[in-house]
N, C-alpha and C positions, 0 to 999 in steps of 0.2 A: 975365712977368706974365700974358700971354694964356693960355699953356699951363697955368699954375698955376690960373687961374680956370676953365678948361675942365675940368681934373681935379677941382677942388672941386665944380663943377656936376654932373659925372658921379657923384661920391661921394654927393651929396645925392639925386640921382635914384635911385641904387641903394638907399640907406638908406630912402627913402620907399617904394619898391616892396617892400622887404623887410619893413618895418613895417606895410604896408597890410593891410587885412582880406582882401585877395585872396591873401595868401601861402599857399601850399599848394594853391591852386586852379589848374587848367590855364589857360594864358594866354588861350585863346579865351573863357574865362568871366570874365576880370577885370572887364570892363565890366558884365557881368550881376551880379557879386557885389555891386555897389553898388546894385542894384535894391531898392526898398522891400519887395519880395516875397521876398527871400532869407531873411531871419530867420524870417518866419512859416512858410515851407516847410521850413526846417531844423528848427524846433520841431515841426512836424507830423510830419516823418519820424521824430523821436525819441519822439513821443508814441504809445504803444501803445493808448491808449483811443479814438483817433479813426481812422476809416477814410476820411473825405472832408474836403476843405477847399475849400469853394466860394468863388469870387471873384465879386463883384457885377458889375453892368452898367457900373460906372464904369471898368472895366479895358479899355483900348483895344487895338488889334491889336499895337502894339509891346510893351506890357506882357504880353500873352498870349504873345508869342514869348519874352520873358524867362522867363516862368513855365514854358513848355515846356522851355527849355534847363536851367533849374534842376532841374526834375523829372527830366530825363534824368540829370543829374549825381548827384542824390540817390537814384536808382533808384526813383522814384515814377512812377505812371502819371497821365495826364490825359485829360479828355474835354471837348470843346466842345459846347455846347448852344445852339440858337437860330441866328438869322441876322441879319446887318447890325448895327444898333445894339442889338439884343436878344441878341447873342451873349455867352455866359458861358463861363468855363473853370472846371473843377473838378479839383483834384488828388486822386488816389486811391491807395489801396494795394490794387491789384487782386487780388493773391494772397491777402491777408487777407480781402477782400470775398468772393472765390470760396470760400475755405475756410470762412468763417462760414456762407455759404448752404448749402454741402455738409453741414456739421455739423448745421445746423438741420433740413434735410430728413431726414438720417439719424436724428437723435434722435427726430423725430416718428414715424418708422416703426420704430424700434428696440424691442426688448423693454423692459419697464418698468424692470428693474434697470439697464440700460445708460443709459436716459434719466435716471433718478434719480442715477446716479453722475456723469454729465456735469453735471447741474444743481447738485449739491452741490459738485463741483469748482469750478464757476464762482463759487459763493457764497464758497467758502473763499479762493480767490486774488484775487477781485475783478476789476473791469473793467480794471485796469491790466495784467493778464496774460492777458486774454481771447484775444489773438492767438496766444499760445503754447499755451494750452489747446486752441484749435481746431486748431492745427497738430498737436499731439500726438494729438488724437482722429483726425484724418485719417490720420496716419502709423500709429498703433498699432491703432486699431479697424478702419479701412477698408483698411489695408495699402497706402496710396498715398503718393507723394512729397508731402511738405508743404513747399512753397516758402518759407513764412515762417520755418521753423526754420533756424537757422544751424548747419550741420554743420561742426564744427571739424576733423574728419578730412579732409573734402573741401577745406576752406580751407587746411589745413596742406599737403596734397598739391599744391595749386595754387601755394603759396608756394615749396615745394621745387623744383617744375618751373620756376618763373620764375627762381629763383636759379641753377639749373643752366644755363638758357638764357643768362642775363646774366653768368655766371661769378662771381657774388657769393659771398663766403665766408659760412658760416653764423654764427649767433650763438655766443657763448661757451658757452651751455648745450648747443647742438647738438653742438659740438665735444667737450665733455666726455662727452656721451652716446655719441658715436661712439667715443671713446677707451676708454670703459668697456666696450665690447663686445669689445675685443681684449685678448689676454693677451700680455704681453711674453715673448718667447722668447729665452733666453740661448744662447750657443754651446754651453755644457755640456749644456743640455736637448736640443739637436739631436744632439750626439755620443752622449748616453745613448740616445736613440731609435734612432739608427743601430746602436749596439751591440746593442740588444734585437732589432732586425730581423735581424742577422747571426747 
């Protein structure tokens, strides 16, 4: 009975941890994922219309550390302003802020047709896609690396390298693509080629 109770308790703990909101989050962040700041930061990371998320003075040092850890996990930046009881933390999307400033400065000094094209593009796509427009402007007009743009080719290469290191097999589509590159050669084909060479 004691062993059965212990096994049941272990199953319940496992089930609770599996069904918890921290599932899929690294173990060192499990405690942080229950922070009241997790959801707002997650929403901020997904929202392309906002570049900053300030937290007020009511956030203490423990909560600021939680915010720092969450920002690191979500690939956000943060900045602390003030000292002592007046210290505040602000979550930022620094790459987006940097590219926005760079774009604004360039557009101000650019020829009129470039500035008009940029302004009209911003009107058409709206603020929801402003980060991507700024990234494209930096990449295409200035010819520089736009850190806010997600390059699928780089990501794909990283995934392939990671799979090769870990020895993981590819997806079914990758296997089919690889198989489609090769031609099946029969014994007769080889013999015919040999006869042609002789």
